[in-house]
C-alpha positions as CSV (number, residue, x, y, z in Angstrom):
1,M,79.4,78.1,80.8
2,H,77.1,76.4,83.2
3,T,75.2,78.3,85.8
4,R,76.8,78.5,89.2
5,L,75.3,79.2,92.6
6,I,76.6,82.0,94.9
7,A,75.4,81.7,98.5
8,H,73.6,85.0,99.3
9,R,75.0,86.3,102.6
10,G,76.6,82.9,102.9
11,G,73.3,81.1,102.3
12,S,71.0,82.8,104.8
13,G,68.2,80.3,104.2
14,L,70.3,77.6,105.9
15,R,72.6,79.4,108.4
16,V,72.3,82.9,110.0
17,E,73.5,85.4,107.3
18,N,77.0,86.6,107.1
19,T,78.4,84.2,109.7
20,L,81.5,82.1,109.4
21,A,79.2,79.1,109.9
22,A,77.2,80.2,106.8
23,F,80.3,80.6,104.6
24,E,81.8,77.3,105.8
25,H,78.5,75.5,105.0
26,A,78.4,77.1,101.5
27,I,81.9,75.8,100.8
28,R,81.0,72.3,102.0
29,L,77.9,72.4,99.8
30,G,80.1,73.1,96.7
31,A,78.7,76.6,96.0
32,A,80.9,78.6,93.6
33,G,81.2,81.4,96.1
34,A,79.4,83.6,98.6
35,E,78.0,87.1,98.6
36,L,78.6,89.2,101.7
37,D,78.1,92.8,102.9
38,V,80.7,95.1,104.4
39,H,80.8,98.2,106.7
40,L,83.6,100.0,108.6
41,S,83.7,99.7,112.4
42,R,84.5,102.7,114.5
43,D,88.1,101.8,114.5
44,G,88.3,101.4,110.7
45,E,88.1,97.7,110.3
46,V,86.1,96.0,107.5
47,V,83.3,94.0,109.2
48,V,80.8,91.7,107.6
49,H,77.1,92.5,108.4
50,H,74.2,93.3,106.1
51,D,72.4,96.2,107.9
52,D,74.1,99.5,108.9
53,R,73.1,98.6,112.5
54,L,73.0,95.3,114.3
55,N,70.2,93.1,113.2
56,A,67.8,92.5,116.1
57,G,66.5,89.4,114.3
58,Y,69.6,87.4,115.4
59,C,71.8,89.6,117.6
60,R,72.2,89.0,121.3
61,A,74.2,91.0,123.8
62,A,76.9,89.4,125.9
63,D,74.4,89.0,128.8
64,G,72.1,86.9,126.5
65,H,69.4,89.5,125.9
66,W,68.1,89.9,122.4
67,L,68.5,93.4,120.9
68,A,65.5,95.5,120.2
69,P,65.2,97.0,116.7
70,E,64.7,100.5,117.9
71,T,67.9,100.5,120.1
72,A,70.2,98.3,118.1
73,P,73.5,100.2,117.7
74,V,74.9,101.4,114.4
75,I,77.9,99.4,113.2
76,C,80.2,102.4,112.7
77,S,79.6,103.4,116.3
78,L,81.3,100.3,117.7
79,T,84.8,99.0,117.7
80,V,85.7,95.5,116.5
81,A,86.2,94.5,120.1
82,E,82.7,95.8,121.0
83,L,81.1,94.1,118.0
84,Q,82.7,90.8,119.0
85,Q,80.6,90.8,122.2
86,Y,77.5,90.0,120.2
87,E,76.3,86.5,119.5
88,I,74.7,86.1,116.0
89,G,74.5,82.3,115.4
90,E,70.7,81.8,115.8
91,P,67.5,83.6,114.9
92,K,65.5,85.3,117.7
93,P,62.6,82.9,118.4
94,G,59.3,84.3,117.0
95,S,61.0,87.0,115.0
96,D,60.3,87.9,111.4
97,Y,63.8,86.7,110.6
98,A,63.1,83.3,112.1
99,R,59.7,83.0,110.2
100,R,61.3,84.0,107.0
101,F,64.0,81.3,107.2
102,P,62.5,78.3,109.0
103,R,65.3,76.0,107.7
104,I,68.1,77.8,109.5
105,L,70.3,75.5,111.6
106,P,71.4,77.5,114.7
107,V,75.1,77.5,115.4
108,R,76.3,78.8,118.8
109,G,79.5,80.8,119.2
110,Q,79.1,82.9,116.1
111,H,80.2,86.6,116.1
112,I,80.4,89.3,113.5
113,P,83.4,88.4,111.3
114,L,86.0,90.7,109.7
115,L,86.3,90.5,106.0
116,Q,89.8,89.2,106.5
117,D,88.4,86.2,108.5
118,V,86.0,85.3,105.7
119,I,88.8,85.5,103.1
120,A,91.0,83.3,105.2
121,L,88.3,80.7,105.5
122,A,87.7,80.7,101.8
123,A,91.4,80.5,101.0
124,E,92.1,77.7,103.4
125,S,89.0,75.6,102.5
126,S,88.8,75.9,98.7
127,P,91.1,76.6,95.8
128,S,88.3,78.4,93.8
129,F,85.6,79.7,96.2
130,E,84.9,83.3,95.2
131,L,83.6,86.2,97.4
132,V,81.2,88.8,96.0
133,I,81.7,91.7,98.4
134,E,78.9,94.3,98.5
135,I,79.9,97.8,99.3
136,K,77.1,98.9,101.5
137,T,76.3,102.6,101.0
138,P,73.2,104.7,100.7
139,P,72.6,105.2,96.9
140,L,70.7,108.4,97.4
141,A,73.8,109.9,98.9
142,A,76.0,108.8,95.9
143,R,77.2,112.3,95.0
144,E,78.7,112.7,98.5
145,R,80.9,109.6,97.8
146,P,80.4,108.2,101.3
147,W,82.0,104.9,100.3
148,R,85.5,106.2,99.5
149,L,87.2,105.0,102.7
150,L,85.3,101.7,102.8
151,V,86.4,100.9,99.2
152,E,90.0,101.7,100.0
153,R,90.0,99.5,103.1
154,V,88.3,96.6,101.3
155,I,90.9,96.7,98.5
156,D,93.6,96.8,101.1
157,V,92.3,93.7,102.8
158,V,91.9,91.8,99.5
159,R,95.4,92.7,98.4
160,R,97.0,91.8,101.7
161,A,95.3,88.4,101.6
162,D,96.4,87.8,98.0
163,F,92.7,87.2,97.1
164,V,92.3,89.7,94.2
165,D,91.6,86.9,91.6
166,R,88.8,85.5,93.7
167,A,87.2,88.7,94.8
168,I,84.3,90.6,93.1
169,L,83.0,93.9,94.2
170,C,79.3,94.8,93.8
171,S,77.2,97.8,94.7
172,F,74.1,99.7,93.8
173,D,76.2,102.8,93.8
174,W,78.2,102.5,90.6
175,G,80.5,105.3,91.5
176,S,82.0,103.1,94.3
177,L,82.9,100.4,91.8
178,R,84.4,102.8,89.3
179,Y,86.5,104.2,92.1
180,A,87.6,100.6,93.0
181,K,88.6,100.1,89.3
182,Q,90.8,103.3,89.5
183,I,92.7,101.8,92.4
184,L,92.8,98.2,91.2
185,P,91.9,97.8,87.5
186,Q,92.1,94.0,87.5
187,L,89.4,93.7,90.3
188,R,86.1,92.4,88.9
189,T,83.1,94.5,89.5
190,W,79.4,93.7,89.2
191,F,77.2,96.7,88.8
192,T,74.0,96.0,90.8
193,S,70.6,97.4,89.9
194,F,67.3,97.8,91.8
195,P,64.4,95.8,90.4
196,L,63.4,97.7,87.2
197,G,59.7,97.5,88.3
198,W,60.4,100.1,91.0
199,F,60.6,102.7,88.3
200,A,57.8,101.5,86.0
201,E,55.1,104.0,85.2
202,A,52.4,101.7,86.8
203,G,54.6,101.2,89.9
204,P,56.2,98.0,91.2
205,R,54.4,94.7,91.8
206,A,54.8,92.8,95.0
207,E,57.3,90.4,93.3
208,D,59.6,93.5,92.8
209,L,60.3,93.7,96.5
210,P,59.5,97.4,96.8
211,P,60.7,99.3,99.9
212,S,58.5,101.4,102.1
213,P,56.3,103.9,100.2
214,S,58.4,106.9,101.4
215,E,61.7,105.2,100.4
216,L,60.3,104.2,97.0
217,A,59.1,107.7,96.4
218,A,62.6,109.0,97.2
219,Y,64.2,106.6,94.7
220,R,61.6,107.4,92.0
221,A,62.1,111.2,92.5
222,A,65.9,110.8,92.1
223,Y,65.4,108.6,89.1
224,A,63.0,110.9,87.3
225,P,65.4,113.6,86.0
226,G,67.2,111.1,83.8
227,D,70.6,111.0,85.6
228,A,70.0,109.1,88.9
229,P,73.0,109.7,91.2
230,W,73.7,106.0,91.8
231,F,74.6,105.6,88.1
232,D,77.6,108.0,88.4
233,G,77.0,109.5,85.0
234,F,76.3,106.1,83.2
235,D,72.5,106.2,83.4
236,P,71.3,103.3,81.0
237,R,68.7,105.7,79.5
238,R,71.7,107.3,77.8
239,Y,72.4,104.0,76.1
240,S,69.0,103.1,74.6
241,N,68.0,101.7,78.0
242,S,70.7,99.1,77.9
243,H,72.2,98.4,81.3
244,V,74.7,96.1,79.8
245,E,76.0,98.8,77.5
246,A,76.0,101.4,80.4
247,V,78.0,99.0,82.6
248,Y,80.4,98.2,79.8
249,R,81.0,101.9,79.1
250,A,81.6,102.4,82.9
251,G,84.3,99.7,82.9
252,G,82.3,97.1,84.8
253,N,82.6,93.3,84.4
254,A,78.8,92.5,84.7
255,W,75.4,94.1,85.0
256,F,74.0,92.5,88.2
257,P,70.2,92.8,88.0
258,F,67.3,91.5,90.0
259,H,66.6,88.0,88.7
260,R,63.2,88.9,87.1
261,D,64.9,91.5,84.9
262,F,67.3,88.9,83.3
263,N,66.6,87.1,80.0
264,A,68.4,85.5,77.1
265,E,68.9,88.8,75.3
266,I,70.7,90.2,78.4
267,Q,72.9,87.1,78.4
268,A,73.7,87.5,74.7
269,A,74.6,91.2,75.1
270,S,76.8,90.4,78.1
271,S,78.5,87.6,76.2
272,S,79.2,89.8,73.2
273,R,81.0,92.2,75.5
274,N,82.9,89.4,77.2
275,M,81.2,90.3,80.4
276,D,80.0,88.0,83.3
277,S,76.3,87.6,83.8
278,A,74.8,87.3,87.3
279,V,71.5,87.9,89.0
280,W,70.6,88.6,92.6
281,S,67.6,87.3,94.4
282,V,66.0,87.2,97.8
283,N,64.8,83.9,99.2
284,L,64.6,82.5,95.6
285,S,63.7,78.8,95.6
286,D,61.1,78.6,92.9
287,A,62.1,75.8,90.5
288,G,60.3,77.4,87.6
289,E,62.2,80.7,87.9
290,L,65.5,78.9,88.5
291,G,64.9,76.9,85.4
292,R,64.1,80.0,83.3
293,L,67.4,81.6,84.4
294,V,69.4,78.5,83.7
295,R,67.9,78.2,80.2
296,A,68.6,81.9,79.6
297,G,72.2,81.1,80.2
298,V,73.0,83.2,83.2
299,G,76.4,82.6,84.7
300,Y,75.7,83.1,88.4
301,I,72.6,83.0,90.5
302,V,72.9,84.5,94.0
303,T,70.5,82.7,96.3
304,D,69.7,82.1,100.0
305,Y,69.6,78.4,99.2
306,P,72.9,77.2,97.8
307,D,71.9,73.6,98.4
308,Q,69.6,73.6,95.3
309,D,70.5,71.3,92.4
310,L,70.2,73.2,89.2
311,R,70.2,70.0,87.2
312,L,66.7,69.3,88.5
313,V,65.1,72.6,87.5
């Protein structure tokens, strides 16, 4: 199987993340699919946005004013009609978001889409384009199962659109994916992991994308007892530190690690279990790392830049 590209948040290095313009562009580029993030609106609809509140790096109110990070509303506090009032097609000039993605082509008239809108676009535009749908939920609250209604609503949308065969659910909270499998066993699930360097004795390196010190400390404290809540009882330390084995035992279709944690041995273990192999990345465009992943045999690379030609790495 050759390595295929999945457009991270629709390809957020080229269009504003999680917009219909981004997904449409990824389809035109020939990407195998797109990853996206979902939340519930106040009126219970599945909406596509990365953060749990509106991102001030690219959200403008109906009057044209850019949002401020400290006052941006939480997604679940707004109805779909209220969310649709925000323009999200271009980065805020001078923002960190704009500096991080200098290649973005602004597209006016973009609004926060519903999951059903993205599925409709994919179904109408391509016979094979897949959607990797991330269940956004706080992993530290995993034992409270805050994702139950979101998972149910996502599955309902996917079923009604007859898109089950082209949908993949992923999440850092493995319990949400196991619950999805209980409802719809044939739905593919990719069990996402934090960079393993976060939990190394020496601490993470900058390449491991560590969160704020306080957040990292909270994750490390939850991980230390040997049964971190986000593993839902399938902590890889119970399986000789094999994430592939843990995911297999949990009923998943792939371990979905940070790209630096993948190698040929992981690919071989996944293949032996007849599982997918995929890696996630943030702003990955390094030809050397892309080439390493391709040579290791990974099936999917999730990247902000779906315009890359893997034949050249």
